[in-house]
N, C-alpha and C positions, 0 to 999 in steps of 0.2 A: 503494500500500500504506499504512496506517495504520501512526502512528509508534508505536513500543514504547516505554515509560517504567516503567523498575522503581521500585518503593516499597520502601524500607528504613527505616522509622520508628525513629527513636532509641529510643522509648519500647518497642519490642518487643523480645522476647526473642531471642537471638541464634539463626539458623537451625541446626539439627544436621547440616547436609550441603551440598552444594553446590548450592544454591538461593536464590532470592530470595522475600522474604515475599509480594509481590504484583507483577504486572505488568499494567499497562495497555495495552490496543490499542484504539484508536477508543474507542467509547463503552462498553466492556465492561472490568471489572476482575477479573481471574483470582487469586485469593488461595490460596495453598499451604495443604495441611491444617495446621491447629492443634493442637498439644497441649496439655496443661495443662501449660506451663511459665510459672513466676514470672518476668516480665520482670526484676525486681530482682536476682533470685540464679541466674537460668538452671536452676533444678532444679525436678523434676517436684513439684506441688503434692499434699500428702497430703490424704487423706480419701476419702470413697466417690465412686460416679459423680456425684452431683449436685455436690460440690465441683468434681470435675475438669471438669463441663460449664461451670460457672460460668466457671472460668478459661480454657477453650477460647473462651468466646464473649466474654469480656472482651479475649481476645486478638485475636478477629475484631474486636472495636469499633475496637481501637488501628488496623488495618489500614484499616478504612473510613474512620475519622476523618481519617487522613492523607490519603486522597484525596478529603477533603471529602464524603463519602458516610454513610450510616445503614442500619441494618437493613431499612427500608422499601426501598432501593435493590436489595437482594439478591433475585436471580431464581432461582437454583439452589445447594441444598446438597447434600453429600454426608455423611453420618455414618458414621462407622468404629466400630464397638463390638466389644470382645473376647468379649463376651456379650451376646445378645441378651435375656437376661433381665433386664438393667439398661435396656432399650427404655423402659418407663413412666417411670422415674426421669429417665432424661435428657430425655425428651420434655416432662416436667414443667418443666424448668428451660428447654427450648428455646421452649417457649411463653410464658414472659416475654419474650422477646428479638424475637421474631417475631410481629406481631399484624395482624390484618384479612386482608390480602391476603397470605397466605404464599407463600413461594416454593415452587418445584417441590422435591421431597426425594427421594434415596435413602437407606436406611439399609441398611449391609452388616455380617454377622459375618465378622471376621477372626481369624486364629489368633493373631497379636501386632501390637502397635504399637510404636514407637519410645519407648526409655527406660522401658519397662514400662507407658506409659499404657494406661487403659481406654478412652478417647475420642479420637477425631480427628475434626474438621470441617473440610470446604472449602467455600468459597463463591464463587460468581460473582454479580458485581454490574452493574448499568445504571448508567452515569454520566449 
């Protein structure tokens, strides 16, 4: 059985519950869903869906870099939106981070997200 390694980068915002930021098993990295928390304050960032999506993807970048990976290593994402009307604006920001060989993706509308966030994104990366 592959070894399970827990990643808790000091640069990341503290988790808002009993979970780890990321878990590596074998050659896969499973990142917990990230909401737009400012790592410096632990507070939700102000602004529209684009500002929140930038913060979410910057939080994911922190996790990937802690595992010495980048967005090119991501093979699957799941995007949770409180309002699918925000899809186009979120997608515009998302396309700045993921290029060329895009990961597989699911996008789901949900009733609510932690701390009143409008977007949450989780990723699986290949190491």
